C-alpha positions as CSV (number, residue, x, y, z in Angstrom):
1,M,-13.4,-1.3,28.7
2,D,-14.7,-4.6,27.2
3,V,-15.3,-4.6,23.4
4,D,-18.8,-5.3,22.3
5,W,-17.7,-7.4,19.3
6,S,-21.2,-7.6,17.8
7,A,-21.7,-3.8,18.0
8,A,-18.2,-3.3,16.5
9,D,-18.9,-5.7,13.7
10,A,-22.2,-4.0,12.9
11,E,-20.6,-0.6,12.9
12,V,-17.8,-1.8,10.5
13,A,-20.6,-3.1,8.2
14,R,-22.3,0.3,8.2
15,L,-19.0,2.1,7.5
16,R,-18.2,-0.3,4.6
17,A,-21.6,0.3,3.1
18,A,-21.0,4.1,3.3
19,E,-17.5,3.5,1.8
20,L,-15.9,5.0,4.9
21,W,-14.0,1.9,6.0
22,N,-10.6,1.3,4.3
23,P,-11.7,2.6,0.9
24,P,-9.5,1.8,-2.1
25,A,-7.2,4.5,-3.6
26,G,-9.2,7.0,-5.5
27,T,-7.5,10.3,-5.8
28,A,-5.0,11.0,-8.7
29,M,-2.0,11.1,-6.3
30,Q,-3.1,7.9,-4.6
31,V,-3.5,6.1,-7.9
32,L,-0.1,7.4,-9.0
33,G,1.6,6.5,-5.7
34,T,2.8,10.1,-5.2
35,Q,0.8,11.0,-2.1
36,R,3.9,11.0,0.1
37,R,6.3,12.6,-2.4
38,E,7.2,16.2,-1.8
39,I,7.5,17.5,-5.4
40,P,3.8,16.7,-6.4
41,H,2.6,18.3,-3.1
42,S,4.8,21.3,-3.8
43,R,3.4,21.8,-7.2
44,M,-0.2,21.5,-6.0
45,L,0.4,23.9,-3.1
46,G,2.1,26.5,-5.4
47,W,-0.9,26.2,-7.7
48,L,-3.4,26.7,-4.9
49,L,-1.6,29.7,-3.6
50,D,-1.6,31.3,-7.0
51,P,-4.8,33.5,-7.1
52,T,-4.9,33.5,-10.9
53,A,-4.8,29.7,-11.3
54,S,-7.6,27.7,-12.8
55,H,-9.0,26.5,-9.4
56,G,-11.0,29.7,-9.3
57,L,-10.4,30.2,-5.5
58,G,-8.8,33.6,-6.0
59,L,-6.9,34.9,-3.0
60,R,-8.7,32.6,-0.5
61,M,-5.9,30.1,0.0
62,L,-3.1,32.7,0.1
63,T,-5.0,34.9,2.6
64,A,-5.8,31.9,4.9
65,F,-2.2,30.8,4.7
66,L,-0.8,34.2,5.7
67,R,-3.4,34.7,8.4
68,R,-2.2,31.5,10.1
69,L,1.3,32.9,10.1
70,G,0.2,36.2,11.6
71,H,0.7,38.2,8.3
72,G,-2.8,38.5,7.0
73,E,-2.3,42.2,6.4
74,L,-0.2,41.4,3.3
75,T,-3.3,40.6,1.3
76,D,-5.2,43.6,2.4
77,G,-6.0,45.5,-0.8
78,L,-3.7,43.1,-2.7
79,G,-4.7,42.4,-6.3
80,A,-4.1,39.0,-7.9
81,E,-1.9,40.6,-10.4
82,H,0.6,41.5,-7.6
83,V,1.1,37.9,-6.6
84,R,3.8,35.7,-8.2
85,V,4.5,32.1,-7.3
86,E,7.8,30.3,-8.1
87,R,8.7,26.7,-7.5
88,E,12.1,25.1,-7.1
89,L,13.8,28.4,-7.1
90,V,17.6,27.9,-7.5
91,L,19.7,29.9,-5.1
92,E,23.4,30.0,-6.0
93,G,25.9,29.6,-3.1
94,H,28.3,32.2,-1.8
95,E,30.9,32.4,1.0
96,D,28.3,32.0,3.8
97,H,25.7,29.7,2.3
98,Q,25.8,26.8,-0.1
99,D,23.6,26.2,-3.2
100,R,19.9,25.6,-2.3
101,R,16.5,25.3,-3.8
102,A,13.5,26.9,-2.3
103,D,10.4,24.6,-2.7
104,I,7.8,27.5,-3.1
105,V,8.3,31.2,-3.1
106,V,5.2,33.4,-3.1
107,R,5.9,37.1,-3.7
108,A,2.9,39.0,-2.2
109,G,3.3,42.7,-3.1
110,G,7.1,42.4,-3.0
111,T,7.4,40.4,0.3
112,P,8.8,36.9,-0.3
113,V,7.0,34.0,1.5
114,V,9.4,31.1,1.4
115,I,7.9,27.7,2.0
116,E,10.1,24.7,2.8
117,L,7.9,21.6,2.6
118,K,8.6,18.2,4.3
119,V,6.3,15.2,4.0
120,D,8.4,12.3,5.1
121,A,12.0,13.5,4.7
122,A,13.9,15.2,7.5
123,E,15.6,18.6,7.2
124,G,19.0,18.6,5.6
125,T,22.1,19.8,7.5
126,D,22.0,23.7,7.6
127,Q,19.2,23.6,5.0
128,T,16.9,26.2,6.6
129,R,19.8,28.3,7.9
130,D,21.1,28.6,4.3
131,L,17.6,29.4,3.0
132,A,17.2,32.1,5.6
133,G,20.6,33.6,4.7
134,H,19.9,33.6,1.0
135,F,16.5,35.4,1.3
136,R,17.8,37.9,3.9
137,R,20.3,39.1,1.3
138,L,17.3,39.6,-1.1
139,H,14.8,41.2,1.3
140,P,15.0,42.7,4.8
141,A,12.0,40.8,6.2
142,P,11.2,37.6,4.3
143,I,8.5,35.3,5.7
144,L,10.0,31.9,6.2
145,V,7.6,28.8,6.6
146,F,8.5,25.2,7.6
147,L,5.5,23.2,6.4
148,T,5.3,19.6,7.6
149,L,2.8,16.9,8.6
150,D,3.2,17.3,12.3
151,G,4.3,21.0,12.8
152,T,7.9,20.2,13.4
153,D,10.2,23.2,14.1
154,A,12.9,24.0,11.7
155,E,16.5,24.2,12.9
156,E,16.6,27.8,11.9
157,P,14.4,29.7,14.5
158,A,13.3,32.3,12.0
159,F,11.1,29.7,10.2
160,L,7.5,29.6,11.3
161,S,6.0,26.1,11.7
162,M,2.8,25.1,10.0
163,R,1.1,21.8,9.5
164,L,-0.4,20.4,6.3
165,R,-3.5,19.7,8.3
166,D,-4.0,23.5,8.5
167,V,-3.7,23.7,4.7
168,A,-6.3,21.0,4.4
169,L,-8.8,22.8,6.7
170,D,-8.3,26.0,4.8
171,L,-8.8,24.4,1.4
172,R,-12.0,22.7,2.7
173,A,-13.3,26.1,3.8
174,A,-12.2,27.8,0.5
175,L,-14.0,25.2,-1.6
176,A,-17.2,25.6,0.5
177,T,-17.3,29.4,0.2
178,A,-15.9,30.1,-3.3
179,P,-18.4,30.8,-6.2
180,E,-19.0,28.3,-8.9
181,P,-16.0,28.2,-11.3
182,A,-16.4,29.9,-14.7
183,G,-15.8,27.9,-17.9
184,A,-14.6,24.4,-18.7
185,A,-11.1,25.1,-17.4
186,G,-12.4,26.4,-14.1
187,T,-14.6,23.4,-13.7
188,V,-11.7,21.0,-14.2
189,G,-9.5,23.2,-11.9
190,R,-12.1,23.1,-9.1
191,R,-12.3,19.3,-9.4
192,T,-8.5,19.1,-9.2
193,A,-8.5,21.2,-6.0
194,A,-11.2,19.0,-4.5
195,D,-9.3,15.9,-5.5
196,Y,-6.2,17.2,-3.8
197,L,-8.2,18.0,-0.7
198,E,-9.1,14.3,-0.4
199,T,-5.4,13.4,-0.7
200,L,-4.5,15.9,2.0
201,G,-7.4,14.6,4.1
202,T,-6.1,11.1,4.0
203,L,-2.5,12.2,4.6
204,T,-3.4,14.4,7.6
205,R,-6.3,12.2,8.8
206,T,-8.9,15.0,8.5
207,N,-11.2,13.5,5.9
208,A,-14.5,11.7,6.4
209,T,-12.9,8.3,6.4
210,A,-10.4,9.3,9.1
211,R,-13.2,10.8,11.2
212,A,-15.2,7.6,10.9
213,A,-12.2,5.6,12.0
214,A,-11.7,7.9,14.9
215,R,-15.3,7.5,16.0
216,F,-15.0,3.8,15.8
217,W,-11.9,3.6,17.9
218,L,-13.1,6.0,20.5
219,R,-16.2,3.8,20.9
220,H,-14.7,0.3,20.6
221,G,-11.0,0.6,20.9
222,D,-9.3,-1.5,23.6
223,D,-5.6,-2.4,23.0
224,R,-5.7,-5.4,25.3
225,A,-8.8,-6.8,23.8
226,Y,-7.5,-6.3,20.3
227,A,-4.2,-7.9,21.2
228,E,-6.0,-10.9,22.6
229,A,-8.2,-11.1,19.4
230,R,-5.0,-11.0,17.2
231,A,-3.4,-13.8,19.3
232,A,-6.6,-15.9,19.0
233,A,-6.7,-15.3,15.2
234,W,-3.2,-16.8,14.9
235,T,-4.3,-19.8,16.9
236,V,-7.2,-20.3,14.4
237,L,-4.9,-20.1,11.5
238,G,-2.4,-22.5,13.2
239,E,-5.1,-25.1,13.2
240,L,-6.2,-24.6,9.6
241,P,-3.6,-26.8,7.8
242,E,-4.4,-30.0,9.7
243,R,-8.2,-29.4,9.5
244,T,-8.0,-28.7,5.8
245,A,-5.9,-31.8,5.2
246,R,-8.4,-33.9,7.1
247,I,-11.3,-32.7,5.0
248,L,-9.4,-33.2,1.7
249,G,-8.4,-36.7,2.9
250,E,-12.0,-37.6,3.6
251,R,-13.2,-36.2,0.2
252,C,-10.4,-37.0,-2.1
253,A,-7.9,-39.6,-0.9
254,T,-7.7,-42.6,-3.2
255,D,-5.0,-45.0,-4.4
256,D,-4.1,-42.3,-7.0
257,L,-4.5,-39.1,-4.9
258,R,-2.4,-38.1,-1.8
259,V,-2.8,-35.3,0.7
260,T,0.5,-34.1,2.2
261,I,1.5,-31.4,4.7
262,R,4.9,-29.8,4.4
263,T,6.7,-26.7,5.7
264,E,8.1,-24.4,3.1
265,T,10.6,-21.7,3.8
266,V,10.2,-18.4,1.9
267,R,13.0,-15.9,2.0
268,G,11.8,-12.5,3.1
269,R,13.5,-9.1,3.1
270,R,14.0,-9.1,6.9
271,H,13.8,-12.7,7.9
272,P,12.7,-16.1,6.5
273,R,9.1,-17.0,6.8
274,R,7.8,-20.5,7.1
275,D,4.5,-21.5,5.5
276,R,2.6,-24.7,6.5
277,V,1.5,-26.1,3.1
278,V,-1.3,-28.6,2.4
279,L,-1.1,-30.2,-1.1
280,L,-3.4,-32.5,-3.0
281,S,-1.2,-34.4,-5.5
282,R,-1.3,-37.5,-7.8
283,R,0.9,-40.4,-6.8
284,R,3.0,-40.0,-9.9
285,W,3.7,-36.4,-8.8
286,L,5.7,-37.6,-5.8
287,D,9.4,-38.1,-5.8
288,E,11.3,-41.2,-4.7
289,R,11.0,-40.0,-1.1
290,G,7.3,-39.6,-1.3
291,E,7.5,-35.8,-1.3
292,P,5.3,-33.9,-3.8
293,T,6.9,-32.2,-6.8
294,A,3.6,-30.5,-7.7
295,G,0.1,-30.1,-6.3
296,I,-2.8,-27.9,-5.6
297,G,-3.2,-26.6,-2.1
298,V,-3.4,-24.0,0.6
299,A,-0.5,-22.3,2.5
300,V,-0.8,-20.8,6.0
301,R,1.9,-18.6,7.4
302,R,3.4,-19.7,10.7
303,H,3.6,-17.1,13.5
304,D,7.3,-17.3,14.1
305,H,8.4,-13.7,14.4
306,P,7.2,-10.6,16.3
307,D,6.8,-8.8,13.0
308,D,3.9,-11.2,12.2
309,D,1.9,-9.3,14.8
310,H,1.2,-6.7,12.2
311,W,-1.9,-8.0,10.3
312,L,-0.9,-7.4,6.7
313,P,-2.0,-9.2,3.5
314,R,1.3,-11.1,3.4
315,N,0.1,-12.9,6.6
316,M,-3.1,-14.2,5.1
317,P,-3.5,-17.8,4.0
318,Y,-3.4,-18.3,0.2
319,Y,-4.2,-21.1,-2.2
320,G,-3.3,-22.1,-5.8
321,V,-1.1,-24.4,-7.9
322,W,2.3,-25.3,-6.5
323,I,5.2,-26.7,-8.5
324,A,8.6,-27.1,-6.9
325,A,11.1,-27.2,-9.8
326,P,11.5,-23.9,-11.8
327,V,11.7,-25.4,-15.3
328,P,8.4,-27.4,-15.4
329,R,6.4,-24.7,-13.6
330,R,7.2,-22.0,-16.1
331,P,4.3,-22.8,-18.5
332,L,1.8,-22.7,-15.6
333,L,3.2,-19.8,-13.6
334,A,3.1,-17.7,-16.7
335,R,-0.7,-17.5,-16.1
336,P,-1.0,-16.2,-12.6
337,R,-4.2,-14.6,-11.4
338,H,-2.3,-11.9,-9.5
339,D,0.3,-9.6,-11.1
340,Q,3.1,-12.2,-10.4
341,P,3.5,-15.6,-8.9
342,W,4.2,-15.9,-5.2
343,G,7.2,-18.2,-4.6
344,N,6.4,-21.5,-6.2
345,W,2.8,-20.7,-6.5
346,G,0.9,-19.6,-9.6
347,V,-2.3,-20.2,-11.8
348,D,-5.1,-18.6,-9.9
349,W,-3.2,-18.2,-6.6
350,D,-5.1,-15.9,-4.3
351,H,-5.6,-15.1,-0.7
352,L,-8.1,-17.3,1.1
353,P,-11.3,-15.2,1.8
354,L,-11.6,-14.7,5.6
355,S,-15.0,-13.1,5.7
356,L,-17.5,-14.8,8.1
357,D,-20.4,-12.4,7.5
358,D,-22.7,-15.1,6.2
359,T,-22.0,-17.7,8.8
360,D,-23.5,-18.6,12.1
361,P,-21.7,-16.4,14.7
362,A,-21.3,-19.5,16.9
363,A,-19.7,-21.5,14.1
364,D,-16.1,-22.5,14.6
365,P,-14.1,-20.3,12.2
366,V,-11.5,-23.1,11.7
367,D,-14.2,-25.4,10.3
368,V,-15.6,-22.6,8.1
369,Y,-12.1,-21.7,6.7
370,A,-11.0,-25.4,6.3
371,T,-14.2,-26.2,4.4
372,R,-13.8,-23.1,2.2
373,A,-10.1,-24.0,1.5
374,A,-11.0,-27.6,0.6
375,D,-13.7,-26.4,-1.8
376,L,-11.2,-24.0,-3.5
377,V,-8.6,-26.7,-3.9
378,Q,-11.1,-29.1,-5.5
379,A,-12.3,-26.4,-7.8
380,L,-8.7,-25.7,-8.9
381,W,-8.1,-29.4,-9.2
382,A,-11.0,-29.7,-11.7
383,A,-9.6,-26.7,-13.7
384,H,-5.8,-27.5,-13.7
385,S,-4.9,-31.0,-12.7
386,A,-4.7,-32.2,-16.4
387,D,-2.3,-29.3,-17.2
388,I,-0.2,-30.2,-14.2
389,D,-0.2,-33.9,-15.2
390,A,1.1,-33.0,-18.7
391,V,3.8,-30.7,-17.3
392,V,5.0,-33.2,-14.7
393,A,5.0,-36.0,-17.4
394,T,7.0,-33.8,-19.8
395,S,9.5,-33.0,-17.1
396,A,9.9,-36.6,-16.1
397,A,10.5,-37.6,-19.7
398,R,13.2,-35.0,-20.2
399,A,14.9,-36.1,-17.0
400,T,15.1,-39.8,-18.1
401,A,15.7,-39.3,-21.8
402,P,19.2,-40.5,-23.0
403,V,21.7,-37.9,-24.0
404,P,22.1,-37.8,-27.8
405,R,25.6,-38.5,-29.1
406,D,27.3,-36.9,-32.0
407,P,28.3,-39.7,-34.3
408,G,31.3,-37.7,-35.5
409,T,32.7,-37.3,-32.0
410,A,34.3,-40.4,-30.6
411,G,31.6,-41.1,-28.1
412,H,31.5,-37.6,-26.5
413,P,28.0,-36.5,-25.7
414,A,26.5,-33.7,-27.9
415,A,25.7,-30.4,-26.3
416,R,22.1,-30.2,-24.9
417,P,20.0,-27.5,-26.6
418,S,19.6,-24.4,-24.4
C-alpha cells in the first residue's frame, strides 16, 4: 500500500485540532510519573472495588470484576457492608511458604478474592505459588487473580488471568451507568475515577487517543514507506549544517565574524553521539589554532548508530549559545531556557522547530530549516553576543594575568584563590 502523504498530513492536523494526536500528560498519575508503578494502581483498584468508597459506583466494579472471573454469583444479594478490601496484606512465612504480601484482597461475603497485580515487573520466583498456599490455609476455595497488562498466565495454575484492559472497559461502563454522585465528596470521587480511567485507557490503549491512532495507522500505515521516509529525513538533516553555514556566511561573515563547522562528541549512556555543529563567533573568540572557544549556533545529530532510527527528541537539531570551557560558561549556562544545559550549550538553547505546515509543499525542507536556523542564530546573537564577549574577555584576562607572589615567601608563588 502506498501512503497518501497529503491525506495523512491532513488527518494528523485534524487529530491535533481535536487533541487526539500525542496529547500532553494530563491525568494525575501521568503528571506524577506513576502511571507504570504498581502501588498507585493497586491503591486505585482497591478503592474502585470497595463499594462504600467515595466514587459512588457501589458494587458495579466488584460485580463486573467477579463476572469476568466466572464468579458473579458472589455478589448476588450481597450488601456493601459485607465487602472488605485490604491492600498490601502481610502473610507471615511458615515451613512451606515464605513471607509474602498480597497486593489486594477483597473479602466478598467471606470469600477472599486475592489479586496479584503486575504492570511492568515480572512474577517473582514462587510468588504466586506461595500466595496460593497462604490463602488455602485460610479458606478452602480462595479466588486467585493474576492481573496484568497483557493477560499473562501466572506460574501457579490456580490463578485466573485478567487484563487491565478489561478493568478499563468495566470502569467505562460503570461510569456511564452509575447515578450522579451525592455530595461534594462524591463529586470529587467520581472525577478521580474518571481521571484514573483516562490513565488506564492510555496504558491499555483503549482511550479515544489510542483509537484515533489505530484508525490512522490502519488507513495510512506502511512500514516500508515510513522506513523510507525516516531515511530521507536523516538525509535532509545531514545536509542542514553546510546549508546553514552557507546562509550565515552570506549574511554575517566579516573581518570580525567567522562561521565554523565542527564535530562534537557527546557521551551518551549507551554509545557516544556525534553532533555536527555550526557556530557564529567573533575572531577574538578563536584560539591559536583558529578553533572557536565560544559561539552561537546550531547542532545536528549525525546518524551513526542503529539506535538513531528511533525518532526521539534527542535526535532533533538544536540551537543556542555554546562555550567550550567549563569555567567561563558558568555565568551564561546558569540561565538556560530548558531545565538544564545540554552539554556545552545553554542560554535559550532549544530544539529547532521542524514544522513545515506554513510552507509551500514543494519547497525544499533543507532550505526552509537552514533559513530558520540562521534566523534563530542571528536573533540569539543580538541578544547574547555582548554577554559572551564579556565572559570570553574575562576568561582571557584571567588566563594571562601574572601569578601574585607573597613578599614574605622567598619568591614562591602565593596560592590562587579558590
